[in-house]
ZAMARGU-4260 file (C-alpha; in steps of 0.2 Angstrom, whole numbers, plus 5000, padded with zeros to 4 digits):
<rodrens>
0) 4913/4493/5192 | 4907/4510/5197 | 4917/4524/5190 | 4924/4537/5202 | 4920/4555/5201
5) 4933/4566/5193 | 4935/4584/5189 | 4934/4587/5170 | 4949/4595/5162 | 4946/4614/5158
10) 4945/4612/5139 | 4932/4599/5140 | 4922/4609/5153 | 4923/4624/5142 | 4917/4615/5126
15) 4902/4608/5136 | 4898/4626/5143 | 4900/4633/5125 | 4886/4621/5119 | 4874/4631/5130
20) 4878/4648/5121 | 4885/4643/5104 | 4872/4632/5096 | 4876/4638/5078 | 4884/4653/5069
25) 4868/4664/5072 | 4871/4661/5091 | 4888/4669/5090 | 4882/4683/5079 | 4868/4687/5091
30) 4880/4688/5106 | 4893/4698/5097 | 4881/4711/5091 | 4873/4713/5108 | 4891/4716/5115
35) 4893/4730/5102 | 4876/4738/5107 | 4881/4737/5125 | 4897/4746/5120 | 4887/4760/5113
40) 4890/4756/5095 | 4880/4767/5082 | 4886/4757/5067 | 4889/4738/5066 | 4895/4728/5051
45) 4894/4709/5050 | 4903/4698/5037 | 4898/4679/5035 | 4908/4667/5025 | 4901/4649/5021
50) 4887/4651/5033 | 4898/4656/5047 | 4908/4640/5048 | 4923/4648/5039 | 4922/4666/5046
55) 4911/4677/5056 | 4917/4695/5057 | 4908/4709/5068 | 4915/4726/5068 | 4908/4741/5078
60) 4912/4759/5082 | 4908/4757/5101 | 4919/4763/5115 | 4932/4749/5113 | 4941/4737/5126
65) 4956/4743/5135 | 4972/4732/5130 | 4974/4726/5148 | 4957/4719/5148 | 4958/4709/5132
70) 4964/4693/5141 | 4949/4694/5153 | 4937/4698/5139 | 4940/4680/5132 | 4940/4671/5148
75) 4924/4664/5156 | 4913/4674/5168 | 4923/4690/5165 | 4911/4705/5162 | 4910/4724/5165
80) 4891/4724/5166 | 4888/4716/5184 | 4900/4714/5199 | 4889/4706/5212 | 4874/4694/5214
85) 4863/4708/5218 | 4866/4716/5201 | 4856/4701/5193 | 4840/4709/5200 | 4841/4724/5189
90) 4851/4719/5173 | 4849/4733/5160 | 4862/4728/5148 | 4859/4715/5134 | 4874/4704/5140
95) 4879/4701/5157 | 4885/4683/5159 | 4903/4685/5153 | 4902/4669/5142 | 4900/4674/5124
100) 4918/4677/5119 | 4925/4663/5130 | 4912/4651/5123 | 4916/4656/5105 | 4935/4655/5108
105) 4934/4638/5115 | 4926/4631/5098 | 4935/4641/5085 | 4950/4652/5081 | 4946/4669/5087
110) 4954/4686/5085 | 4949/4701/5095 | 4955/4718/5090 | 4950/4734/5099 | 4955/4752/5101
115) 4948/4763/5114 | 4942/4781/5109 | 4956/4793/5112 | 4970/4780/5111 | 4983/4782/5098
120) 4984/4763/5094 | 4974/4747/5094 | 4978/4730/5102 | 4973/4712/5097 | 4973/4695/5105
125) 4972/4678/5097 | 4964/4662/5104 | 4962/4645/5097 | 4952/4632/5106 | 4951/4642/5122
130) 4971/4644/5123 | 4979/4661/5119 | 4991/4660/5104 | 4997/4678/5102 | 4994/4696/5105
135) 5001/4713/5100 | 4997/4730/5093 | 4987/4732/5077 | 4979/4744/5066 | 4961/4747/5070
140) 4949/4762/5070 | 4941/4766/5087 | 4929/4752/5091 | 4931/4733/5091 | 4932/4719/5078
145) 4929/4700/5083 | 4934/4688/5070 | 4928/4670/5072 | 4936/4657/5060 | 4935/4638/5058
150) 4920/4636/5069 | 4919/4619/5078 | 4936/4614/5071 | 4940/4605/5087 | 4923/4598/5090
155) 4919/4590/5073 | 4903/4581/5080 | 4896/4598/5083 | 4900/4604/5065 | 4891/4588/5058
160) 4874/4594/5065 | 4875/4611/5057 | 4863/4614/5042 | 4866/4619/5024 | 4876/4635/5021
165) 4859/4643/5015 | 4850/4638/5031 | 4864/4645/5042 | 4864/4661/5032 | 4845/4663/5034
170) 4847/4660/5053 | 4860/4674/5054 | 4849/4686/5043 | 4834/4682/5054 | 4844/4686/5070
175) 4851/4702/5063 | 4834/4708/5057 | 4827/4705/5075 | 4841/4715/5083 | 4839/4729/5070
180) 4820/4731/5074 | 4825/4734/5092 | 4838/4748/5089 | 4832/4760/5076 | 4846/4772/5081
185) 4860/4760/5076 | 4865/4757/5058 | 4867/4739/5052 | 4876/4732/5037 | 4878/4714/5034
190) 4885/4703/5020 | 4881/4685/5018 | 4878/4673/5004 | 4884/4686/4991 | 4871/4698/4997
195) 4874/4715/5005 | 4860/4723/5016 | 4861/4741/5022 | 4849/4747/5036 | 4853/4765/5040
200) 4849/4773/5057 | 4834/4784/5057 | 4815/4782/5054 | 4808/4766/5060 | 4796/4765/5045
205) 4809/4761/5032 | 4817/4747/5043 | 4800/4740/5046 | 4796/4739/5028 | 4813/4731/5025
210) 4809/4717/5037 | 4790/4715/5036 | 4787/4721/5018 | 4778/4737/5011 | 4761/4731/5016
215) 4764/4731/5034 | 4764/4750/5038 | 4748/4753/5028 | 4739/4738/5036 | 4744/4740/5054
220) 4740/4749/5070 | 4751/4760/5081 | 4751/4754/5099 | 4757/4766/5113 | 4749/4761/5130
225) 4755/4766/5148 | 4749/4759/5164 | 4759/4762/5180 | 4776/4757/5176 | 4772/4746/5161
230) 4773/4753/5143 | 4768/4744/5127 | 4772/4752/5110 | 4775/4746/5093 | 4764/4740/5078
235) 4751/4726/5076 | 4745/4721/5059 | 4726/4720/5055 | 4719/4703/5055 | 4719/4703/5036
240) 4738/4703/5035 | 4739/4687/5045 | 4751/4673/5040 | 4752/4654/5040 | 4768/4654/5050
245) 4773/4663/5066 | 4788/4670/5057 | 4784/4689/5058 | 4781/4690/5077 | 4794/4701/5086
250) 4792/4705/5105 | 4805/4714/5115 | 4807/4717/5133 | 4818/4732/5138 | 4826/4730/5121
255) 4829/4712/5122 | 4821/4700/5109 | 4812/4686/5119 | 4799/4672/5117 | 4788/4671/5132
260) 4772/4660/5135 | 4764/4674/5145 | 4766/4686/5130 | 4761/4673/5117 | 4745/4669/5126
265) 4740/4687/5128 | 4743/4691/5110 | 4734/4675/5104 | 4719/4680/5115 | 4718/4697/5108
270) 4717/4690/5090 | 4706/4676/5095 | 4690/4679/5086 | 4697/4690/5072 | 4709/4677/5064
275) 4705/4664/5052 | 4708/4646/5057 | 4727/4642/5059 | 4732/4659/5054 | 4746/4669/5064
280) 4746/4688/5068 | 4760/4699/5063 | 4767/4711/5076 | 4782/4721/5082 | 4780/4726/5100
285) 4791/4733/5114 | 4787/4731/5132 | 4796/4742/5144 | 4796/4740/5163 | 4808/4742/5177
290) 4823/4730/5176 | 4819/4724/5194 | 4802/4718/5187 | 4809/4705/5175 | 4822/4691/5177
295) 4833/4689/5162 | 4844/4676/5170 | 4833/4662/5165 | 4842/4653/5151 | 4860/4655/5144
300) 4854/4661/5127 | 4843/4675/5136 | 4828/4671/5124 | 4817/4668/5139 | 4813/4680/5154
305) 4802/4678/5169 | 4791/4692/5175 | 4789/4696/5193 | 4770/4699/5191 | 4766/4689/5175
310) 4747/4691/5177 | 4748/4710/5177 | 4759/4709/5162 | 4748/4697/5153 | 4732/4708/5157
315) 4740/4724/5151 | 4746/4717/5135 | 4729/4708/5131 | 4720/4724/5136 | 4730/4735/5125
320) 4730/4725/5109 | 4711/4720/5112 | 4706/4739/5113 | 4717/4743/5097 | 4709/4729/5087
325) 4691/4732/5093 | 4692/4751/5089 | 4695/4747/5070 | 4679/4751/5060 | 4676/4750/5041
330) 4686/4763/5033 | 4700/4763/5045 | 4709/4748/5038 | 4722/4758/5027 | 4727/4769/5041
335) 4744/4766/5048 | 4740/4774/5065 | 4727/4772/5078 | 4709/4771/5072 | 4699/4787/5071
340) 4683/4790/5079 | 4668/4780/5074 | 4659/4787/5059 | 4643/4796/5064 | 4626/4788/5062
345) 4617/4795/5046 | 4599/4799/5047 | 4588/4785/5042 | 4600/4771/5048 | 4591/4756/5056
350) 4595/4755/5075 | 4582/4742/5080 | 4585/4735/5097 | 4591/4717/5098 | 4598/4716/5081
355) 4594/4721/5063 | 4576/4721/5057 | 4572/4716/5039 | 4555/4724/5034 | 4545/4720/5018
360) 4553/4726/5002 | 4550/4745/5000 | 4554/4758/4988 | 4567/4755/4974 | 4565/4746/4958
365) 4569/4727/4957 | 4573/4720/4939 | 4576/4702/4937 | 4589/4697/4924 | 4593/4680/4920
370) 4612/4676/4920 | 4623/4662/4919 | 4616/4647/4928 | 4600/4656/4931 | 4608/4668/4943
375) 4599/4685/4947 | 4606/4703/4949 | 4594/4714/4958 | 4596/4732/4954 | 4589/4741/4970
380) 4589/4759/4964 | 4597/4771/4951 | 4613/4779/4955 | 4606/4796/4951 | 4595/4796/4967
385) 4611/4792/4977 | 4621/4806/4968 | 4608/4818/4972 | 4608/4813/4990 | 4627/4815/4991
390) 4626/4833/4984 | 4616/4838/5000 | 4625/4827/5013 | 4643/4827/5008 | 4654/4812/5007
395) 4647/4794/5008 | 4650/4784/5024 | 4664/4772/5023 | 4654/4757/5016 | 4644/4769/5005
400) 4626/4765/4999 | 4619/4749/4993 | 4616/4748/4974 | 4613/4730/4971 | 4612/4712/4978
405) 4622/4698/4969 | 4616/4680/4969 | 4607/4683/4986 | 4624/4682/4994 | 4633/4699/4992
410) 4628/4717/4994 | 4636/4729/4981 | 4638/4747/4987 | 4646/4762/4980 | 4658/4773/4992
415) 4671/4787/4988 | 4684/4774/4983 | 4674/4763/4972 | 4664/4747/4973 | 4661/4739/4990
420) 4657/4720/4990 | 4649/4714/5007 | 4646/4696/5012 | 4630/4699/5020 | 4630/4683/5031
425) 4647/4686/5037 | 4644/4704/5041 | 4627/4701/5050 | 4636/4686/5060 | 4649/4698/5067
430) 4636/4711/5072 | 4625/4698/5081 | 4640/4691/5089 | 4646/4708/5096 | 4629/4712/5102
435) 4628/4695/5112 | 4645/4698/5120 | 4640/4716/5125 | 4624/4711/5133 | 4633/4697/5142
440) 4647/4709/5148 | 4634/4721/5154 | 4625/4708/5164 | 4640/4697/5170 | 4641/4678/5170
445) 4626/4673/5179 | 4628/4657/5189 | 4617/4641/5189 | 4616/4630/5204 | 4619/4611/5199
450) 4606/4599/5205 | 4619/4589/5214 | 4637/4595/5217 | 4650/4588/5205 | 4664/4579/5215
455) 4681/4579/5206 | 4697/4571/5211 | 4711/4583/5208 | 4730/4585/5212 | 4734/4592/5229
460) 4740/4608/5220 | 4724/4610/5210 | 4714/4608/5226 | 4724/4621/5234 | 4723/4633/5220
465) 4704/4631/5219 | 4703/4635/5238 | 4715/4650/5236 | 4706/4658/5221 | 4688/4654/5227
470) 4682/4672/5226 | 4689/4674/5209 | 4681/4658/5203 | 4665/4664/5210 | 4666/4681/5200
475) 4667/4670/5184 | 4651/4661/5189 | 4660/4645/5196 | 4656/4640/5214 | 4670/4628/5219
480) 4674/4621/5237 | 4688/4611/5243 | 4682/4595/5250 | 4698/4586/5254 | 4717/4585/5252
485) 4715/4582/5233 | 4697/4584/5229 | 4684/4598/5226 | 4666/4600/5223 | 4658/4611/5210
490) 4641/4618/5215 | 4637/4631/5202 | 4643/4635/5184 | 4639/4649/5172 | 4622/4647/5166
495) 4626/4648/5148 | 4639/4634/5150 | 4628/4623/5161 | 4624/4610/5147 | 4643/4608/5143
500) 4656/4596/5150 | 4657/4604/5168 | 4672/4593/5173 | 4682/4598/5158 | 4678/4616/5160
505) 4684/4617/5178 | 4700/4607/5175 | 4704/4618/5160 | 4701/4634/5171 | 4712/4628/5185
510) 4726/4623/5173 | 4726/4640/5165 | 4726/4648/5182 | 4741/4638/5187 | 4750/4641/5171
515) 4747/4660/5169 | 4740/4666/5185 | 4723/4670/5177 | 4710/4662/5166 | 4699/4667/5152
520) 4693/4649/5148 | 4675/4653/5154 | 4674/4669/5143 | 4682/4659/5128 | 4669/4645/5130
525) 4655/4658/5132 | 4661/4667/5116 | 4662/4650/5107 | 4644/4648/5111 | 4639/4665/5106
530) 4648/4662/5089 | 4638/4647/5086 | 4622/4657/5091 | 4627/4671/5079 | 4630/4660/5065
535) 4613/4652/5066 | 4604/4668/5069 | 4611/4678/5055 | 4603/4682/5039 | 4606/4667/5027
540) 4612/4667/5009 | 4600/4668/4995 | 4588/4679/5005 | 4583/4695/4995 | 4585/4711/5004
545) 4577/4728/5000 | 4587/4743/4998 | 4583/4749/5016 | 4588/4732/5023 | 4605/4733/5014
550) 4609/4750/5019 | 4604/4746/5037 | 4616/4732/5037 | 4630/4743/5031 | 4627/4756/5044
555) 4627/4743/5058 | 4644/4737/5051 | 4651/4754/5053 | 4647/4755/5071 | 4652/4737/5075
560) 4669/4732/5083 | 4680/4720/5072 | 4667/4722/5058 | 4681/4718/5045 | 4680/4700/5049
565) 4666/4688/5055 | 4670/4679/5071 | 4678/4665/5062 | 4690/4676/5054 | 4683/4677/5037
570) 4683/4694/5029 | 4666/4703/5028 | 4669/4715/5014 | 4681/4720/5000 | 4684/4736/4991
575) 4688/4738/4973 | 4694/4755/4970 | 4691/4765/4954 | 4709/4764/4950 | 4708/4745/4951
580) 4693/4744/4940 | 4701/4756/4927 | 4716/4745/4926 | 4705/4730/4923 | 4696/4738/4909
585) 4712/4747/4902 | 4704/4764/4904 | 4717/4778/4900 | 4729/4766/4892
</rodrens>
């Protein structure tokens, strides 16, 4: 027998709707804290008991809620932030749906207390399971307090799916840290799991250190880019500060923490050839653009947004981060701000066209000394000769001057800080890779006609996309014609990629265009080829280098973009400071 359609009772409908907003205690904390920020709060206190199941208490010093508006505040779809559908086209506040308090009240026992600034008394309202149970005057300073008790008491099935108290506390703390990074002018205090955290309002550096650790400020770059109405600011960590998990990635759009595929793809692309396999970048970035250019009404949790011009946003983010990372040179790594100008080329540095040249051994003294396992340390020249040169020329360059070669693998150099250890193959690989890319960028992606056009069956949407973007594809070196409702013919491909899987290449390019509005698949594959070429063309381990050859390599590194990592993400050099060495040898102790 077919069941008849019937209207759900309001309590049931409220609990179903609450499931979209209130997934766990951290969801409630996020919504309440955002309400406080929208109310102009400059101090927010959060108290959590038993992972938020027993009690969640959020207090702020915002402008408060008028007593007559309290019943509306806990009812569904009641808000002071929008009043018409047209307002959704330019939402500037963090909240706007009017669902947070009503959703929380429908699955808990909620008390809302508030006092408007300038009023002589406060007022409260109590709600249990979505039903008002009491109201009246109360004692409360200017601002608002929301207390949520016995979460999911009337929906035990939902409570069973909560994790352990520790896990829920961690989720709440992660939510608060994320919000705190977007509002440096607001003080936060939270207490959960017996731990109290204070984040005073003020300098961003202290808050960033509290959230991301002490190393972040010393190993990150400041971003501040403007293009038309788009502004990107914040901090990105150097590739050497990467992590296994993507747990320290914070992106905000107009002050709202979001997760967006357009943004994620742009950031990954910027770090593409400087991160080791599987590592994740660390960043705190703020994108500001007109509210009309972004749709925040995509998901009830407001974690997702939709950009009106996603391709423009993606290209802007990628370009900004790519420039910042590529401008880093050896010697800039410790700087918390933008990288300074490239070091000047010193007299005598090798600048042979087409890559480094390694002439026959010349000058210097080479002394072979047998070590453990027959290894050899080649002493290139006495330090006295370098010290005399520095007396005339000033400070040594960032990577200093070569003094030895170890095991035919590492170059040892002395700079102002101490000892520089260079992996000569990794360093030369990066230099060769960047020169190949620069040459290709200057000449463009040359096309090669296929002997016979490659016919591909596609979806109708893919064929239509290929037809619409034919000019753009041609600029990438791909000549593609639409031959039917759901078919295309490939007539030319980039010459460098002609020996690869052409069908896979074209399908990947179209898929990326459909998803992101643009494609870098051709450039990525070209760069993969260059990476392989650079690896095979670079100086191999166990090759003995002369003093001049080693110094030429160091000078090339100082002029090369991304020289701190090879194109596989491995470090090219490390510095042992004199202080580190003194500590290891207990000098001065």
